[in-house]
LOFILO-780507 format. One record per residue (C-alpha): chain; x, z, y. Coordinates in steps of 0.25 Angstrom, whole numbers. Example, Ala and Ser with C-alpha at 12.3 -4.5 7.8 and 13.67 -1.06 7.14 Angstrom:
2
+---+-------+-------+-------+
! c !    px !    pz !    py !
+---+-------+-------+-------+
! A !    49 !    31 !   -18 !
! A !    55 !    29 !    -4 !
+---+-------+-------+-------+
//
This chain:
313
+---+-------+-------+-------+
! c !    px !    pz !    py !
+---+-------+-------+-------+
! A !    17 !     5 !  -139 !
! A !    30 !    12 !  -135 !
! A !    37 !    13 !  -122 !
! A !    48 !     4 !  -120 !
! A !    56 !    14 !  -111 !
! A !    54 !    28 !  -118 !
! A !    48 !    24 !  -132 !
! A !    36 !    32 !  -130 !
! A !    23 !    28 !  -138 !
! A !    12 !    23 !  -129 !
! A !    -2 !    17 !  -130 !
! A !    -3 !     2 !  -132 !
! A !    -9 !     0 !  -118 !
! A !     0 !     9 !  -110 !
! A !     6 !     3 !   -97 !
! A !    16 !    14 !   -95 !
! A !    23 !    24 !  -104 !
! A !    17 !    38 !  -102 !
! A !    31 !    44 !  -105 !
! A !    41 !    37 !   -97 !
! A !    32 !    28 !   -88 !
! A !    38 !    15 !   -92 !
! A !    29 !     3 !   -91 !
! A !    25 !    -2 !  -105 !
! A !    25 !   -16 !  -109 !
! A !    23 !   -24 !  -122 !
! A !    35 !   -30 !  -129 !
! A !    29 !   -44 !  -126 !
! A !    28 !   -40 !  -111 !
! A !    43 !   -35 !  -110 !
! A !    50 !   -46 !  -118 !
! A !    45 !   -59 !  -111 !
! A !    54 !   -71 !  -112 !
! A !    61 !   -73 !   -99 !
! A !    58 !   -85 !   -91 !
! A !    69 !   -95 !   -90 !
! A !    67 !   -97 !   -75 !
! A !    72 !   -83 !   -73 !
! A !    61 !   -81 !   -62 !
! A !    54 !   -68 !   -60 !
! A !    40 !   -66 !   -65 !
! A !    34 !   -69 !   -79 !
! A !    48 !   -71 !   -85 !
! A !    53 !   -57 !   -82 !
! A !    53 !   -46 !   -93 !
! A !    47 !   -32 !   -90 !
! A !    55 !   -21 !   -97 !
! A !    56 !    -6 !   -97 !
! A !    66 !     0 !   -87 !
! A !    76 !     4 !   -97 !
! A !    77 !   -10 !  -103 !
! A !    91 !   -17 !  -102 !
! A !    89 !   -30 !  -109 !
! A !    78 !   -37 !  -117 !
! A !    78 !   -49 !  -127 !
! A !    68 !   -60 !  -128 !
! A !    60 !   -58 !  -141 !
! A !    59 !   -73 !  -143 !
! A !    74 !   -77 !  -142 !
! A !    82 !   -64 !  -140 !
! A !    87 !   -68 !  -127 !
! A !    90 !   -57 !  -117 !
! A !    80 !   -55 !  -105 !
! A !    81 !   -47 !   -93 !
! A !    70 !   -36 !   -91 !
! A !    62 !   -35 !   -78 !
! A !    60 !   -20 !   -73 !
! A !    46 !   -19 !   -68 !
! A !    45 !    -5 !   -65 !
! A !    52 !     3 !   -54 !
! A !    52 !    17 !   -48 !
! A !    54 !    25 !   -35 !
! A !    63 !    37 !   -36 !
! A !    57 !    51 !   -33 !
! A !    63 !    56 !   -20 !
! A !    53 !    67 !   -16 !
! A !    54 !    77 !   -27 !
! A !    51 !    90 !   -19 !
! A !    36 !    95 !   -18 !
! A !    40 !   102 !    -5 !
! A !    44 !    88 !     1 !
! A !    31 !    82 !    -4 !
! A !    23 !    93 !     2 !
! A !    30 !    92 !    16 !
! A !    27 !    77 !    16 !
! A !    13 !    79 !    12 !
! A !    11 !    89 !    23 !
! A !    15 !    79 !    34 !
! A !     5 !    70 !    28 !
! A !    -6 !    80 !    27 !
! A !    -4 !    87 !    41 !
! A !    -4 !    74 !    49 !
! A !   -13 !    74 !    61 !
! A !   -20 !    86 !    68 !
! A !   -32 !    86 !    58 !
! A !   -22 !    88 !    47 !
! A !   -13 !    99 !    52 !
! A !    -9 !   109 !    41 !
! A !   -17 !   101 !    31 !
! A !    -7 !   104 !    20 !
! A !    -6 !   118 !    23 !
! A !   -21 !   120 !    22 !
! A !   -22 !   112 !     9 !
! A !   -20 !   116 !    -5 !
! A !   -10 !   109 !   -13 !
! A !   -16 !   105 !   -27 !
! A !    -6 !    95 !   -33 !
! A !     8 !    89 !   -30 !
! A !    13 !    80 !   -41 !
! A !    23 !    70 !   -43 !
! A !    21 !    58 !   -52 !
! A !    27 !    44 !   -54 !
! A !    16 !    34 !   -51 !
! A !    17 !    19 !   -54 !
! A !    14 !     9 !   -43 !
! A !    13 !    -6 !   -44 !
! A !    22 !   -12 !   -33 !
! A !    15 !   -25 !   -29 !
! A !    22 !   -35 !   -20 !
! A !    11 !   -40 !   -11 !
! A !    13 !   -51 !     0 !
! A !     1 !   -50 !    10 !
! A !    -2 !   -61 !    21 !
! A !   -13 !   -57 !    31 !
! A !   -18 !   -66 !    41 !
! A !   -26 !   -60 !    53 !
! A !   -34 !   -65 !    65 !
! A !   -35 !   -55 !    76 !
! A !   -38 !   -54 !    90 !
! A !   -27 !   -52 !   100 !
! A !   -30 !   -39 !   107 !
! A !   -19 !   -41 !   117 !
! A !   -25 !   -54 !   122 !
! A !   -39 !   -49 !   121 !
! A !   -35 !   -37 !   129 !
! A !   -29 !   -45 !   140 !
! A !   -42 !   -54 !   141 !
! A !   -50 !   -41 !   142 !
! A !   -42 !   -36 !   153 !
! A !   -42 !   -49 !   161 !
! A !   -57 !   -50 !   160 !
! A !   -59 !   -35 !   164 !
! A !   -50 !   -38 !   177 !
! A !   -58 !   -51 !   180 !
! A !   -71 !   -44 !   179 !
! A !   -67 !   -33 !   188 !
! A !   -63 !   -43 !   198 !
! A !   -76 !   -51 !   197 !
! A !   -84 !   -38 !   198 !
! A !   -77 !   -35 !   211 !
! A !   -83 !   -48 !   216 !
! A !   -97 !   -45 !   211 !
! A !  -102 !   -40 !   224 !
! A !  -112 !   -29 !   224 !
! A !  -121 !   -34 !   212 !
! A !  -121 !   -23 !   201 !
! A !  -129 !   -21 !   189 !
! A !  -137 !    -8 !   186 !
! A !  -124 !    -1 !   181 !
! A !  -115 !    -5 !   193 !
! A !  -108 !   -16 !   185 !
! A !  -105 !   -29 !   193 !
! A !  -114 !   -39 !   188 !
! A !  -103 !   -50 !   189 !
! A !   -93 !   -42 !   181 !
! A !  -103 !   -39 !   171 !
! A !  -108 !   -53 !   169 !
! A !   -93 !   -58 !   168 !
! A !   -90 !   -47 !   158 !
! A !  -102 !   -51 !   149 !
! A !   -98 !   -65 !   150 !
! A !   -84 !   -63 !   146 !
! A !   -87 !   -53 !   135 !
! A !   -97 !   -64 !   129 !
! A !   -86 !   -74 !   129 !
! A !   -77 !   -64 !   120 !
! A !   -67 !   -59 !   130 !
! A !   -65 !   -44 !   128 !
! A !   -74 !   -44 !   115 !
! A !   -65 !   -48 !   104 !
! A !   -63 !   -62 !   110 !
! A !   -47 !   -60 !   111 !
! A !   -37 !   -70 !   106 !
! A !   -36 !   -71 !    91 !
! A !   -22 !   -72 !    84 !
! A !   -18 !   -74 !    69 !
! A !    -9 !   -64 !    63 !
! A !    -1 !   -65 !    50 !
! A !     2 !   -51 !    43 !
! A !    10 !   -52 !    31 !
! A !    16 !   -41 !    22 !
! A !    23 !   -39 !     9 !
! A !    20 !   -26 !     1 !
! A !    25 !   -19 !   -11 !
! A !    12 !   -13 !   -13 !
! A !    11 !    -1 !   -23 !
! A !    -1 !     0 !   -32 !
! A !    -3 !    13 !   -40 !
! A !    -3 !     9 !   -54 !
! A !   -11 !    21 !   -60 !
! A !   -26 !    20 !   -59 !
! A !   -27 !    35 !   -58 !
! A !   -20 !    35 !   -45 !
! A !   -26 !    23 !   -38 !
! A !   -32 !    32 !   -27 !
! A !   -18 !    34 !   -22 !
! A !   -15 !    20 !   -21 !
! A !    -6 !    17 !    -9 !
! A !   -12 !     8 !     2 !
! A !     0 !     6 !    12 !
! A !    12 !    12 !     5 !
! A !    25 !     6 !     1 !
! A !    35 !    13 !    -8 !
! A !    50 !    13 !    -5 !
! A !    52 !     3 !   -16 !
! A !    67 !     0 !   -12 !
! A !    70 !    13 !   -19 !
! A !    64 !     9 !   -33 !
! A !    71 !     8 !   -46 !
! A !    68 !     4 !   -60 !
! A !    58 !    13 !   -66 !
! A !    65 !    24 !   -74 !
! A !    57 !    37 !   -77 !
! A !    69 !    45 !   -79 !
! A !    72 !    44 !   -64 !
! A !    61 !    53 !   -61 !
! A !    61 !    68 !   -62 !
! A !    57 !    74 !   -76 !
! A !    43 !    78 !   -77 !
! A !    37 !    68 !   -66 !
! A !    25 !    61 !   -71 !
! A !    26 !    46 !   -72 !
! A !    12 !    40 !   -72 !
! A !     8 !    27 !   -79 !
! A !     1 !    15 !   -72 !
! A !   -11 !     9 !   -77 !
! A !   -14 !    -2 !   -66 !
! A !   -10 !   -16 !   -70 !
! A !    -1 !   -24 !   -62 !
! A !   -12 !   -35 !   -59 !
! A !   -21 !   -24 !   -54 !
! A !   -10 !   -19 !   -45 !
! A !    -8 !   -32 !   -39 !
! A !   -23 !   -34 !   -36 !
! A !   -23 !   -20 !   -29 !
! A !   -11 !   -23 !   -21 !
! A !   -16 !   -36 !   -15 !
! A !   -29 !   -28 !   -12 !
! A !   -22 !   -17 !    -5 !
! A !   -12 !   -25 !     2 !
! A !   -24 !   -34 !     8 !
! A !   -31 !   -21 !    13 !
! A !   -18 !   -16 !    19 !
! A !   -15 !   -29 !    26 !
! A !   -29 !   -28 !    32 !
! A !   -27 !   -14 !    36 !
! A !   -14 !   -17 !    43 !
! A !   -20 !   -29 !    50 !
! A !   -32 !   -21 !    56 !
! A !   -22 !   -10 !    60 !
! A !   -14 !   -20 !    68 !
! A !   -25 !   -30 !    73 !
! A !   -38 !   -24 !    77 !
! A !   -46 !   -36 !    80 !
! A !   -44 !   -44 !    67 !
! A !   -53 !   -56 !    66 !
! A !   -48 !   -61 !    52 !
! A !   -39 !   -56 !    41 !
! A !   -35 !   -62 !    28 !
! A !   -24 !   -58 !    18 !
! A !   -17 !   -64 !     6 !
! A !    -9 !   -55 !    -3 !
! A !     1 !   -60 !   -14 !
! A !     6 !   -51 !   -25 !
! A !    20 !   -54 !   -32 !
! A !    28 !   -44 !   -39 !
! A !    24 !   -30 !   -44 !
! A !    32 !   -19 !   -50 !
! A !    28 !    -5 !   -55 !
! A !    34 !     6 !   -47 !
! A !    34 !    21 !   -51 !
! A !    34 !    30 !   -39 !
! A !    35 !    45 !   -39 !
! A !    22 !    50 !   -32 !
! A !    18 !    64 !   -27 !
! A !     3 !    68 !   -27 !
! A !     0 !    79 !   -18 !
! A !   -15 !    85 !   -18 !
! A !   -20 !    95 !    -8 !
! A !   -34 !   102 !    -7 !
! A !   -39 !   104 !     8 !
! A !   -52 !   111 !     8 !
! A !   -57 !   103 !    -4 !
! A !   -51 !    90 !     1 !
! A !   -41 !    84 !    -8 !
! A !   -28 !    78 !    -1 !
! A !   -19 !    69 !   -10 !
! A !    -6 !    64 !    -5 !
! A !     3 !    54 !   -13 !
! A !    17 !    54 !   -10 !
! A !    28 !    44 !   -13 !
! A !    39 !    53 !   -21 !
! A !    49 !    42 !   -17 !
! A !    48 !    41 !    -2 !
! A !    40 !    54 !     1 !
! A !    29 !    46 !     8 !
! A !    14 !    48 !     7 !
! A !     8 !    36 !     0 !
! A !    -6 !    40 !     2 !
! A !   -16 !    52 !     3 !
! A !   -30 !    56 !     0 !
! A !   -39 !    66 !     7 !
! A !   -31 !    66 !    20 !
+---+-------+-------+-------+
//
């Protein structure tokens, strides 16, 4: 098999070209008859990024190619700038002061990494206790107990607590007031994600969990737009596997956000729907330090300069 973009000879099962990074497809996958309806989906034609036009192999009619790969430009090219951004991340908080200075830099490399960008629509239904209403109930109850205790005369228990107030408090606690018996409310938390799934099995430990690339700046994939010598990695995770993983991670993210916002959740259910996907190539800086035998790895977006995730901090 040969690369449709640069012509390099490739193994028959290669998903991407090892020389230029272009996605490989068989002729039958590229030259599909276009749907008469003109709708987006099965009738679209996937083509290499340098293709200007294609012809139907059956009738010879011209067909429009669909470009399924995009890229983010490299804007953070200086190793010094990356080092400064990493320093602010590593030295955060009192316990991490001067962490970068006391660590040994072992690696700082730049590679173009493929990510599946999966469009996920999440709908999360939540039943939670209204903490404001419950707080008001507890305050009213406490005030009432205080008043009643003042009317309890001199009868006191062994620890000096008014018997009337103690009995009333026990009764109210038993009825659920002040013990999680606040008012319940239904909440709907919906969110759309362009969720990135790293498309390389060897790098799955660096999978983002709550990160969004600045995709408004993406363009059609063209390896010549990256500096010479930059390593372009090939993906080996299928689109279907990426969709499944994206649904799982979005479900976990929705639950995390819900529990951060509502502390007394009684019930939570989520439904995730996946629609479009595309393969996005992103320049990524990998920075590794050693701190007293502890390995610290930071993954930095070479387009925005933001830290995607970290290990060892």
